[in-house]
All heavy atoms as an XYZ file, in Angstrom:
929
protein
N     102.733     84.148     67.400
C     103.538     84.326     68.533
C     102.730     85.221     69.555
O     102.151     86.182     69.125
C     104.872     84.848     68.317
C     105.717     84.049     67.431
S     107.433     84.101     67.834
C     108.019     82.679     66.867
N     102.855     84.855     70.768
C     102.107     85.682     71.834
C     102.927     86.848     72.191
O     104.175     86.839     72.228
C     101.976     84.729     73.136
O     101.267     83.517     72.757
C     101.318     85.378     74.236
N     102.174     87.855     72.368
C     102.716     89.111     72.993
C     102.300     89.243     74.466
O     101.123     89.092     74.730
C     102.271     90.407     72.274
C     102.596     90.387     70.784
C     102.747     91.663     73.073
C     101.872     91.604     70.032
N     103.310     89.151     75.392
C     103.107     89.259     76.802
C     103.169     90.769     77.183
O     104.121     91.361     77.040
C     104.167     88.436     77.554
C     104.261     87.028     77.139
N     103.517     85.982     77.693
C     105.002     86.319     76.266
C     103.786     84.837     77.246
N     104.775     84.954     76.223
N     102.112     91.139     77.844
C     102.120     92.485     78.415
C     101.980     92.389     79.935
O     100.968     91.935     80.392
C     100.942     93.312     77.847
C     101.022     93.352     76.343
C      99.862     94.254     75.780
N      99.723     94.023     74.338
C     100.401     94.675     73.449
N     101.387     95.482     73.720
N     100.257     94.346     72.097
N     103.033     92.845     80.614
C     102.986     92.788     82.110
C     102.449     94.136     82.657
O     102.985     95.154     82.301
C     104.342     92.441     82.653
C     104.787     91.096     82.099
C     104.438     92.519     84.130
C     106.119     90.703     82.259
N     101.330     94.016     83.454
C     100.690     95.175     84.069
C     100.235     96.275     82.909
O     100.636     97.399     83.010
C     101.509     95.823     85.031
C     101.884     94.982     86.263
O     100.959     94.228     86.662
N     102.999     95.124     86.835
N      99.493     95.782     82.019
C      98.970     96.763     80.942
C      98.112     97.749     81.504
O      97.216     97.395     82.362
C      98.386     95.836     79.993
C      97.929     94.627     80.675
C      98.987     94.431     81.796
N      98.173     98.923     81.001
C      97.208    100.024     81.380
C      96.745    100.642     80.191
O      96.907    100.156     79.032
N      96.009    101.801     80.263
C      95.561    102.474     79.068
C      96.630    103.140     78.254
O      96.484    103.147     76.888
C      94.629    103.593     79.562
C      93.310    103.091     80.158
O      92.945    101.991     79.877
N      92.607    103.767     80.960
N      97.747    103.519     78.877
C      98.792    104.159     78.062
C      99.994    103.439     77.787
O     100.747    103.638     76.958
C      99.076    105.566     78.712
C      97.980    106.510     78.711
C      98.457    107.863     79.115
N      97.319    108.824     78.922
C      97.127    109.843     79.505
N      98.036    110.265     80.424
N      96.049    110.610     79.378
N     100.312    102.438     78.663
C     101.475    101.588     78.544
C     101.409    100.358     79.411
O     100.586    100.355     80.315
C     102.808    102.359     78.986
C     102.944    102.738     80.388
C     103.272    101.968     81.451
C     102.669    104.038     80.959
N     103.304    102.601     82.597
C     102.939    103.874     82.361
C     102.250    105.197     80.505
C     102.721    104.918     83.222
C     102.080    106.315     81.491
C     102.322    106.101     82.721
N     102.315     99.508     79.063
C     102.501     98.231     79.966
C     103.924     98.415     80.582
O     104.660     99.000     80.110
C     102.518     96.925     79.047
O     101.264     96.788     78.324
N     103.937     97.809     81.772
C     105.266     97.876     82.472
C     106.341     97.240     81.666
O     107.433     97.719     81.552
C     105.164     97.248     83.817
C     104.411     98.086     84.885
O     104.112     99.317     84.581
O     104.042     97.579     85.932
N     105.968     96.109     81.013
C     106.916     95.348     80.201
C     106.097     94.717     79.023
O     105.111     94.252     79.259
C     107.635     94.224     80.940
C     108.269     94.721     82.316
C     108.632     93.581     80.035
C     108.791     93.535     83.125
N     106.674     94.746     77.827
C     106.159     94.065     76.654
C     107.131     93.072     76.150
O     108.385     93.507     75.935
C     105.745     95.005     75.563
O     104.830     96.021     76.163
C     105.037     94.400     74.491
N     106.867     91.828     76.093
C     107.716     90.784     75.555
C     107.124     90.153     74.294
O     105.908     89.716     74.272
C     108.009     89.787     76.681
C     109.014     88.737     76.072
C     108.292     90.303     78.007
N     107.986     90.063     73.308
C     107.550     89.454     72.064
C     108.689     88.614     71.589
O     109.805     89.142     71.497
C     107.037     90.380     70.966
C     106.728     89.794     69.591
C     105.587     89.014     69.587
C     107.542     89.875     68.577
C     105.276     88.407     68.320
C     107.266     89.255     67.445
C     106.113     88.539     67.258
N     108.481     87.383     71.252
C     109.582     86.554     70.720
C     110.762     86.457     71.530
O     111.923     86.467     71.107
C     109.819     86.995     69.274
C     110.486     85.846     68.460
O     110.389     84.723     68.738
N     111.258     86.240     67.411
N     110.565     86.462     72.941
C     111.748     86.363     73.796
C     112.451     87.762     74.030
O     113.458     87.778     74.791
N     112.060     88.816     73.525
C     112.691     90.110     73.651
C     111.750     91.067     74.351
O     110.507     91.149     74.047
C     113.019     90.752     72.281
C     113.881     89.769     71.388
C     113.778     92.166     72.540
C     115.274     89.439     72.096
N     112.268     91.640     75.488
C     111.515     92.449     76.398
C     111.710     93.875     76.146
O     112.948     94.172     75.868
C     111.710     92.030     77.812
N     110.785     94.750     76.262
C     110.999     96.182     76.166
C     110.312     96.859     77.339
O     109.271     96.491     77.789
C     110.219     96.696     74.951
C     110.754     96.064     73.645
N     111.762     96.771     72.908
C     110.553     94.957     73.040
C     112.045     95.997     71.829
N     111.263     94.923     71.871
N     111.015     97.720     78.084
C     110.438     98.475     79.172
C     111.181     99.750     79.268
O     112.328     99.901     78.904
C     110.349     97.729     80.526
C     111.731     97.179     81.056
C     112.421     97.899     82.040
C     112.293     96.003     80.562
C     113.556     97.517     82.536
C     113.495     95.596     81.093
C     114.136     96.346     82.115
N     110.525    100.719     80.126
C     111.151    102.078     80.296
C     111.120    102.321     81.761
O     110.055    102.024     82.401
C     110.292    103.154     79.449
C     110.810    104.502     79.831
C     110.341    102.846     77.983
N     112.159    102.951     82.179
C     112.153    103.299     83.682
C     112.633    104.787     83.863
O     113.459    105.324     83.093
C     113.214    102.402     84.451
C     112.871    101.012     84.411
C     111.646    100.717     85.378
O     111.377    101.437     86.175
O     111.061     99.660     84.941
N     111.965    105.435     84.808
C     112.311    106.771     85.307
C     112.457    106.704     86.806
O     112.001    105.658     87.365
C     111.310    107.860     84.919
C     111.286    108.092     83.466
C     109.893    107.476     85.483
N     113.078    107.625     87.423
C     113.189    107.602     88.892
C     111.794    107.710     89.536
O     111.036    108.630     89.230
C     114.093    108.805     89.366
N     111.434    106.722     90.263
C     110.153    106.710     90.908
C     109.924    107.358     92.260
O     109.084    108.091     92.651
C     109.556    105.243     91.023
C     108.941    104.758     89.790
O     108.550    105.561     88.828
O     108.682    103.557     89.635
N     111.018    106.960     93.156
C     110.826    107.247     94.502
C     111.306    108.679     94.911
O     110.716    109.224     95.802
C     111.447    106.202     95.405
O     112.818    106.020     95.119
N     112.300    109.224     94.320
C     112.758    110.493     94.612
C     113.359    111.224     93.422
O     114.450    111.213     93.054
C     114.024    110.191     95.670
C     114.535    111.502     96.135
O     114.129    112.562     95.884
O     115.530    111.499     96.825
N     112.415    111.995     92.834
C     112.783    112.753     91.738
C     113.573    113.994     92.012
O     113.988    114.798     91.143
C     111.509    113.163     90.845
O     110.617    113.839     91.729
C     110.962    111.974     90.205
N     113.836    114.274     93.293
C     114.583    115.331     93.831
C     116.123    114.915     93.774
O     117.008    115.711     94.049
C     114.216    115.817     95.192
O     114.434    114.891     96.214
N     116.410    113.613     93.632
C     117.674    113.160     93.669
C     118.590    113.663     92.405
O     118.053    114.105     91.482
C     117.679    111.644     93.513
N     119.841    113.741     92.633
C     120.777    114.106     91.644
C     120.856    113.038     90.488
O     120.190    112.065     90.667
C     122.171    114.634     92.124
C     122.875    113.397     92.829
O     122.375    112.262     92.773
O     123.986    113.704     93.413
N     121.691    113.310     89.515
C     121.700    112.333     88.375
C     122.236    110.937     88.966
O     121.613    109.957     88.560
C     122.702    112.820     87.256
C     122.975    111.837     86.194
S     121.554    111.334     85.198
C     121.563    112.649     84.030
N     123.251    110.951     89.712
C     123.686    109.642     90.313
C     122.474    108.895     91.007
O     122.355    107.741     90.782
C     124.817    109.825     91.224
C     125.468    108.570     91.767
C     126.622    108.809     92.627
C     127.144    107.533     93.181
N     128.052    107.672     94.258
N     121.865    109.656     91.872
C     120.635    109.081     92.577
C     119.648    108.560     91.651
O     119.064    107.410     91.995
N     119.349    109.305     90.546
C     118.262    108.817     89.724
C     118.633    107.688     88.849
O     117.845    106.710     88.683
C     117.823    110.030     88.752
C     116.961    111.066     89.518
C     116.287    112.077     88.690
O     116.005    111.795     87.521
N     115.856    113.191     89.142
N     119.928    107.604     88.518
C     120.360    106.427     87.760
C     120.453    105.193     88.623
O     119.984    104.120     88.174
C     121.864    106.741     87.105
C     122.456    105.428     86.455
C     121.758    107.887     86.085
N     120.863    105.418     89.871
C     120.801    104.205     90.817
C     119.326    103.675     90.953
O     119.110    102.522     90.950
C     121.445    104.649     92.201
C     122.807    104.829     92.124
C     123.510    105.438     93.346
O     122.574    106.036     94.184
O     124.646    105.365     93.593
N     118.386    104.622     91.108
C     116.972    104.150     91.286
C     116.503    103.453     90.008
O     115.834    102.370     90.056
C     115.967    105.386     91.372
C     116.169    105.952     92.754
C     115.150    107.303     92.795
O     113.929    107.229     92.505
N     115.722    108.400     93.228
N     116.842    103.984     88.836
C     116.417    103.419     87.570
C     117.088    101.988     87.433
O     116.302    101.022     87.106
C     116.778    104.361     86.432
C     115.949    105.535     86.381
C     116.643    103.547     85.072
C     116.333    106.623     85.369
N     118.209    101.857     87.625
C     118.918    100.509     87.510
C     118.361     99.534     88.505
O     118.227     98.316     88.228
C     120.423    100.784     87.561
C     120.987    101.569     86.380
C     122.439    101.583     86.507
C     120.632    100.842     84.956
N     118.080    100.016     89.695
C     117.458     99.156     90.713
C     116.122     98.678     90.267
O     115.652     97.562     90.446
C     117.418     99.913     92.165
O     116.703     99.165     93.039
N     115.288     99.605     89.736
C     113.938     99.400     89.256
C     114.089     98.342     88.026
O     113.269     97.450     87.909
C     113.193    100.544     88.846
C     112.837    101.460     89.957
C     112.530    102.836     89.685
O     112.385    103.661     90.490
N     112.293    103.239     88.333
N     115.097     98.557     87.287
C     115.242     97.666     86.032
C     115.546     96.273     86.480
O     115.176     95.343     85.925
C     116.464     98.240     85.112
N     116.331     96.095     87.549
C     116.658     94.725     87.945
C     115.387     93.982     88.479
O     115.233     92.854     88.254
C     117.672     94.904     89.325
C     118.374     93.473     89.668
C     119.705     93.770     89.989
O     120.100     94.838     90.451
O     120.404     92.722     90.132
N     114.552     94.679     89.100
C     113.137     94.199     89.483
C     112.477     93.648     88.247
O     111.887     92.578     88.172
C     112.363     95.095     90.409
C     110.957     94.648     90.517
C     113.045     95.373     91.720
N     112.322     94.605     87.247
C     111.681     94.319     86.012
C     112.230     93.117     85.282
O     111.506     92.236     84.846
C     111.598     95.501     85.102
C     110.902     96.773     85.658
C     109.426     96.540     85.954
O     108.982     95.616     86.638
N     108.655     97.284     85.240
N     113.528     93.034     85.268
C     114.229     91.940     84.629
C     113.849     90.612     85.339
O     113.644     89.562     84.632
C     115.796     92.189     84.529
C     116.272     93.245     83.612
C     117.558     93.738     84.010
C     116.115     92.880     82.196
N     113.852     90.626     86.729
C     113.457     89.335     87.420
C     112.053     88.895     86.984
O     111.811     87.696     86.902
C     113.632     89.629     88.864
N     111.141     89.887     86.701
C     109.744     89.464     86.459
C     109.705     88.616     85.023
O     108.792     87.947     84.928
C     108.920     90.703     86.179
C     108.597     91.401     87.578
C     107.812     92.687     87.306
C     107.546     93.459     88.571
N     106.837     94.722     88.266
N     110.806     88.860     84.305
C     110.766     88.130     83.039
C     111.854     87.023     82.917
O     112.181     86.605     81.765
C     110.934     89.079     81.792
C     112.134     89.903     81.942
C     109.667     90.076     81.613
C     112.589     90.697     80.764
N     112.231     86.643     84.131
C     113.258     85.515     84.155
C     114.551     85.984     83.567
O     115.358     85.134     82.931
N     114.978     87.272     83.680
C     116.178     87.748     83.039
C     116.983     88.392     84.155
O     116.713     88.379     85.337
C     115.797     88.724     82.003
O     116.994     89.038     81.215
N     118.184     88.929     83.793
C     119.014     89.808     84.778
C     119.794     90.744     83.763
O     119.715     90.827     82.601
C     119.846     88.746     85.564
C     120.881     88.000     84.697
O     121.583     88.560     83.827
O     120.872     86.758     84.824
N     120.558     91.509     84.593
C     121.389     92.641     83.928
C     122.405     92.085     82.853
O     122.745     92.954     81.983
C     122.138     93.505     85.063
C     123.049     92.763     85.851
C     123.736     93.660     86.842
N     122.982     93.778     88.090
C     123.428     94.276     89.206
N     124.582     94.932     89.162
N     122.754     94.264     90.242
N     122.778     90.818     82.905
C     123.742     90.307     82.022
C     122.976     90.058     80.588
O     123.671     89.803     79.610
C     124.419     89.096     82.450
O     123.451     88.001     82.473
N     121.674     90.130     80.659
C     120.896     89.797     79.395
C     120.308     91.113     78.729
O     119.451     90.915     77.876
C     119.895     88.742     79.776
C     120.597     87.514     80.167
C     119.551     86.494     80.642
N     118.401     86.225     79.655
C     118.461     85.247     78.651
N     119.575     84.532     78.463
N     117.439     85.116     77.904
N     120.756     92.208     79.311
C     120.274     93.468     78.592
C     120.986     93.655     77.229
O     122.141     93.536     77.159
C     120.606     94.725     79.532
C     120.222     96.063     78.831
C     119.808     94.551     80.810
N     120.250     93.846     76.194
C     120.701     93.942     74.845
C     121.133     95.395     74.479
O     122.076     95.524     73.957
C     119.719     93.301     73.890
C     119.261     91.903     74.164
C     118.149     91.565     73.246
C     120.518     90.968     73.959
N     120.255     96.300     74.794
C     120.425     97.698     74.520
C     119.709     98.632     75.356
O     118.680     98.114     75.978
C     120.133     98.010     73.066
O     118.734     97.996     72.748
N     120.107     99.764     75.476
C     119.529    100.828     76.397
C     119.632    102.174     75.645
O     120.600    102.547     75.271
C     120.086    100.986     77.761
C     119.254    101.911     78.576
C     120.104     99.581     78.483
N     118.428    102.882     75.490
C     118.409    104.268     74.968
C     118.290    105.110     76.170
O     117.289    104.953     76.969
C     117.252    104.473     74.045
O     117.380    103.500     72.930
C     117.317    105.914     73.574
N     119.172    106.057     76.441
C     119.237    106.887     77.654
C     118.912    108.277     77.150
O     119.574    108.834     76.297
C     120.597    106.729     78.312
C     120.941    105.406     78.571
C     120.569    107.665     79.519
C     122.367    105.237     78.945
N     117.889    108.911     77.787
C     117.406    110.196     77.538
C     117.955    111.083     78.714
O     117.563    110.675     79.863
C     116.008    110.314     77.382
C     115.434    109.412     76.302
C     115.050    108.171     76.455
C     115.468    109.894     74.937
C     114.577    107.349     75.531
C     114.967    109.123     73.903
C     114.497    107.782     74.163
O     114.032    107.052     73.220
N     118.809    111.993     78.508
C     119.260    112.909     79.567
C     118.825    114.346     79.289
O     118.820    114.791     78.160
C     120.798    112.853     79.728
C     121.140    111.431     80.094
C     121.506    113.182     78.547
N     118.722    115.053     80.312
C     118.272    116.563     80.204
C     119.513    117.432     80.005
O     119.372    118.556     79.504
C     117.455    117.044     81.287
O     118.237    116.844     82.534
C     116.146    116.301     81.407
N     120.630    116.986     80.451
C     121.914    117.792     80.336
C     123.125    116.931     80.364
O     123.292    116.112     81.303
C     121.952    118.744     81.607
C     122.995    119.778     81.618
O     124.026    119.617     80.866
O     122.826    120.812     82.236
N     123.913    117.022     79.297
C     125.108    116.202     79.214
C     126.141    116.602     80.251
O     127.266    115.953     80.416
C     125.680    116.285     77.854
C     125.088    115.387     76.853
C     124.408    115.836     75.751
C     124.973    114.000     77.102
C     123.711    115.103     74.894
C     124.224    113.125     76.229
C     123.616    113.605     75.114
N     126.027    117.665     81.096
C     126.883    117.938     82.133
C     126.857    116.949     83.113
O     127.777    116.886     83.968
C     126.485    119.342     82.794
N     125.765    116.055     83.220
C     125.662    115.034     84.275
C     126.178    113.680     83.732
O     126.050    112.678     84.289
C     124.247    114.839     84.634
C     123.587    116.052     85.138
N     123.954    116.725     86.346
C     122.537    116.842     84.680
C     123.072    117.791     86.606
N     122.310    117.933     85.489
N     126.785    113.696     82.500
C     127.186    112.394     81.871
C     128.137    111.573     82.641
O     127.975    110.430     82.696
C     127.826    112.837     80.447
C     127.665    111.747     79.513
C     126.507    111.109     79.145
C     128.781    111.218     78.853
C     126.324    110.140     78.093
C     128.797    110.195     77.931
C     127.661    109.586     77.518
N     129.013    112.262     83.294
C     130.064    111.541     84.072
C     129.422    110.854     85.355
O     129.705    109.620     85.527
C     131.250    112.418     84.567
C     132.145    112.862     83.460
O     132.259    112.252     82.438
O     132.819    113.850     83.674
N     128.425    111.444     85.925
C     127.821    110.783     87.086
C     126.846    109.580     86.505
O     126.933    108.585     87.097
C     126.794    111.801     87.783
N     126.284    109.741     85.450
C     125.555    108.644     84.780
C     126.521    107.449     84.462
O     126.246    106.280     84.949
C     124.915    109.053     83.489
C     124.218    108.005     82.719
C     122.762    108.421     82.335
C     124.988    107.551     81.489
N     127.690    107.726     83.905
C     128.531    106.663     83.479
C     129.087    105.963     84.695
O     129.468    104.713     84.657
C     129.625    107.239     82.658
C     129.167    107.453     81.166
O     128.272    106.612     80.679
N     129.765    108.382     80.469
N     129.355    106.672     85.784
C     130.055    106.111     87.009
C     129.069    105.083     87.477
O     129.461    103.950     87.848
C     130.282    107.256     88.035
C     130.835    106.733     89.361
C     130.839    107.836     90.393
O     130.227    108.876     90.273
N     131.566    107.562     91.522
N     127.830    105.276     87.585
C     126.783    104.315     88.136
C     126.627    103.195     87.044
O     126.711    102.088     87.358
C     125.425    104.907     88.411
C     124.470    103.904     88.931
C     125.597    106.094     89.453
N     126.433    103.566     85.855
C     126.280    102.577     84.788
C     127.496    101.606     84.752
O     127.246    100.388     84.648
C     126.313    103.423     83.486
C     126.186    102.572     82.172
C     127.220    102.014     81.440
C     124.952    102.127     81.532
N     126.792    101.422     80.333
C     125.415    101.469     80.361
C     123.721    102.472     81.789
C     124.486    100.914     79.464
C     122.759    102.035     80.747
C     123.184    101.252     79.729
N     128.706    102.084     84.726
C     129.883    101.201     84.628
C     130.013    100.156     85.721
O     130.418     99.099     85.571
C     131.118    101.944     84.624
C     131.326    102.787     83.324
O     130.624    102.570     82.285
O     132.199    103.739     83.387
N     129.559    100.521     86.910
C     129.583     99.579     88.129
C     128.356     98.631     88.107
O     128.335     97.609     88.736
C     129.670    100.313     89.363
O     128.424    101.125     89.674
N     127.364     98.906     87.333
C     126.145     98.063     87.391
C     126.201     96.822     86.592
O     125.807     95.748     86.935
C     124.922     98.872     87.021
C     123.565     98.229     87.374
C     123.057     98.085     88.542
C     122.573     97.694     86.484
N     121.756     97.390     88.480
C     121.546     97.204     87.156
C     122.647     97.546     85.051
C     120.507     96.565     86.607
C     121.547     96.947     84.451
C     120.408     96.390     85.235
N     126.731     96.918     85.426
C     126.843     95.777     84.407
C     128.062     94.880     84.775
O     129.191     95.313     85.061
C     126.941     96.197     82.942
C     125.725     96.772     82.503
C     125.391     98.104     82.405
C     124.700     95.897     82.103
C     124.186     98.591     81.961
C     123.484     96.402     81.599
C     123.184     97.687     81.528
N     127.782     93.522     84.787
C     128.981     92.668     84.926
C     129.943     92.874     83.844
O     129.623     93.235     82.751
C     128.257     91.217     84.760
C     126.794     91.389     84.976
C     126.572     92.808     84.582
N     131.218     92.503     84.129
C     132.254     92.579     83.240
C     131.954     91.936     81.954
O     131.534     90.777     81.923
C     133.585     92.113     83.801
C     134.754     92.284     82.975
C     135.333     93.743     82.860
O     134.961     94.522     83.762
N     135.857     94.069     81.759
N     132.157     92.650     80.802
C     131.907     91.912     79.507
C     130.454     91.838     79.063
O     130.096     91.341     78.103
N     129.510     92.500     79.889
C     128.089     92.399     79.544
C     127.483     93.826     79.082
O     126.264     93.870     79.227
C     127.228     91.810     80.772
S     127.738     90.077     80.973
N     128.248     94.776     78.939
C     127.665     95.998     78.631
C     126.873     95.992     77.321
O     127.298     95.379     76.302
C     128.768     97.119     78.512
N     125.628     96.529     77.357
C     124.768     96.449     76.155
C     125.185     97.585     75.164
O     125.904     98.523     75.442
C     123.416     96.660     76.619
C     123.596     97.538     77.828
C     124.867     97.185     78.428
N     124.530     97.529     73.910
C     124.657     98.660     73.178
C     123.898     99.809     73.762
O     122.956     99.463     74.531
C     124.294     98.383     71.674
O     122.807     98.030     71.703
N     124.229    101.137     73.479
C     123.463    102.158     74.037
C     123.446    103.376     73.187
O     124.425    103.552     72.403
C     123.816    102.469     75.467
C     125.113    103.325     75.615
C     125.326    103.568     77.078
N     126.210    104.744     77.280
C     126.682    105.215     78.386
N     126.252    104.665     79.526
N     127.406    106.306     78.306
N     122.515    104.171     73.373
C     122.465    105.558     72.746
C     122.027    106.458     73.885
O     121.229    106.175     74.731
C     121.451    105.555     71.555
N     122.714    107.591     73.869
C     122.441    108.797     74.730
C     121.866    109.918     73.920
O     122.550    110.401     73.056
C     123.589    109.047     75.557
S     124.180    107.848     76.654
N     120.669    110.359     74.333
C     120.013    111.579     73.606
C     119.699    112.561     74.631
O     119.196    112.309     75.717
C     118.852    110.993     72.917
C     118.135    112.049     72.292
C     119.102    109.845     72.025
N     120.078    113.837     74.216
C     119.619    114.997     75.078
C     118.164    115.184     74.771
O     117.692    115.332     73.598
C     120.432    116.184     74.802
C     120.063    117.382     75.735
C     120.991    118.523     75.522
C     120.567    119.626     76.341
N     121.223    120.862     76.211
N     117.373    115.246     75.773
C     115.841    115.337     75.594
C     115.200    116.143     76.671
O     115.671    116.187     77.765
C     115.244    114.001     75.479
N     114.097    116.758     76.495
C     113.170    117.287     77.453
C     112.226    116.187     77.961
O     111.579    115.569     77.127
C     112.327    118.515     76.908
C     111.541    119.203     77.950
C     110.744    120.415     77.350
O     111.119    120.781     76.164
O     109.795    120.848     77.954
N     112.182    115.941     79.225
C     111.445    114.773     79.736
C     110.138    115.231     80.283
O     109.972    116.485     80.530
C     112.213    114.038     80.851
C     113.607    113.537     80.271
C     114.350    112.807     81.396
C     113.446    112.615     79.094
N     109.172    114.389     80.392
C     107.728    114.688     80.749
C     107.669    115.385     82.080
O     106.738    116.272     82.252
C     106.932    113.391     80.761
N     108.483    115.130     83.120
C     108.447    115.754     84.363
C     109.695    116.578     84.461
O     110.874    116.004     84.307
C     108.366    114.665     85.466
C     108.349    115.183     86.783
O     108.936    116.191     87.071
O     107.661    114.537     87.638
N     109.701    117.780     84.784
C     110.888    118.602     84.861
C     111.818    118.196     85.949
O     113.005    118.621     86.025
C     110.403    120.069     85.090
C     108.948    119.905     85.567
C     108.474    118.580     85.044
N     111.354    117.258     86.866
C     112.250    116.847     87.880
C     113.159    115.652     87.448
O     114.149    115.287     88.040
C     111.478    116.431     89.187
C     110.926    117.634     89.821
O     111.502    118.624     89.999
N     109.602    117.512     90.114
N     112.691    114.984     86.279
C     113.511    113.850     85.769
C     114.790    114.493     85.148
O     114.723    115.329     84.255
C     112.667    113.147     84.719
C     111.521    112.404     85.222
C     110.504    112.098     84.293
C     111.323    111.917     86.508
C     109.342    111.446     84.731
C     110.234    111.266     86.904
C     109.136    110.938     85.987
O     108.051    110.220     86.385
N     115.856    113.810     85.427
C     117.169    114.124     84.774
C     117.456    113.125     83.813
O     118.305    113.354     82.894
C     118.324    114.168     85.795
C     118.145    115.193     86.989
C     119.221    115.082     88.062
C     117.969    116.679     86.316
N     116.889    111.968     83.865
C     117.269    110.784     82.971
C     116.062    109.757     82.898
O     115.272    109.717     83.897
C     118.507    110.091     83.508
C     118.224    109.502     84.964
C     119.022    109.023     82.580
N     115.925    109.203     81.724
C     114.836    108.134     81.436
C     115.651    107.124     80.664
O     116.475    107.472     79.763
C     113.798    108.784     80.743
C     112.664    107.868     80.425
C     111.461    108.487     79.821
O     111.107    109.652     80.136
O     110.763    107.894     78.987
N     115.290    105.750     80.862
C     115.944    104.810     80.109
C     114.969    103.856     79.605
O     114.028    103.367     80.204
C     117.078    104.088     81.057
C     118.172    104.835     81.474
S     119.258    103.795     82.479
C     120.271    105.093     83.144
N     115.153    103.413     78.249
C     114.394    102.513     77.585
C     115.257    101.245     77.388
O     116.239    101.273     76.626
C     113.843    103.068     76.289
N     114.807    100.146     77.917
C     115.608     98.852     77.925
C     115.017     97.946     76.938
O     113.788     97.718     76.783
C     115.604     98.199     79.315
C     116.272     98.968     80.404
C     115.650     99.971     81.087
C     117.542     98.666     80.767
C     116.269    100.704     82.053
C     118.184     99.262     81.808
C     117.612    100.340     82.448
N     115.935     97.127     76.361
C     115.588     95.895     75.591
C     116.455     94.845     76.180
O     117.718     95.002     76.329
C     115.970     96.084     74.095
C     115.571     94.893     73.262
C     115.168     97.320     73.424
N     115.798     93.690     76.453
C     116.515     92.637     77.157
C     115.997     91.211     76.586
O     114.835     91.152     76.150
C     116.385     92.663     78.598
N     116.858     90.300     76.743
C     116.432     88.909     76.309
C     115.738     88.345     77.587
O     116.138     88.428     78.741
C     117.677     87.997     76.110
N     114.467     87.806     77.339
C     113.589     87.321     78.504
C     114.021     85.844     78.738
O     114.648     85.251     77.904
C     112.177     87.456     78.110
N     113.477     85.282     79.774
C     113.703     83.887     80.203
C     112.890     83.023     79.205
O     111.991     83.426     78.489
N     113.113     81.757     79.376
C     112.451     80.743     78.478
C     110.996     80.790     78.539
O     110.345     80.472     77.487
C     112.892     79.346     78.847
N     110.318     81.049     79.600
C     108.884     81.173     79.721
C     108.291     82.175     78.797
O     107.103     82.164     78.577
C     108.490     81.201     81.147
C     108.796     82.482     81.822
C     110.118     82.549     82.548
O     111.033     81.772     82.101
O     110.384     83.348     83.477
N     109.081     83.097     78.282
C     108.539     84.194     77.504
C     109.085     84.073     75.958
O     108.962     85.002     75.232
C     109.049     85.542     77.985
C     108.502     85.974     79.280
C     109.003     85.671     80.470
C     107.117     86.429     79.261
C     108.454     85.914     81.688
C     106.578     86.782     80.537
C     107.242     86.479     81.712
N     109.513     82.870     75.606
C     109.936     82.580     74.255
C     108.648     82.356     73.362
O     107.704     81.963     73.583
C     110.862     81.371     74.227
C     112.174     81.615     75.069
C     112.893     82.789     74.659
O     113.215     83.059     73.491
N     113.463     83.578     75.688
């Protein structure tokens, strides 16, 4: 089976797809000075773009591992999260407290999603 790597670099690929399952990670790109709500909004917006690249959408997200620097921001994360997924399409998820690579990051998300037919 083919492994599809979208925008591969030396350290990572933007998306890796194998057997119809896509993996990608998102952090706030444009404004790391944003609060938790703003960073989650950026990440989910970026995820939507990535999902479109593989013929998928937010209803096909299978699981998300969420890394947060402080659980005090958990309510803000959930507020954005709950409004982003269509009713009945919430994926499985894990939330882990972690120190992230950039001290300005409040949250990082690792997505697993079902890709479109062209990536089967």
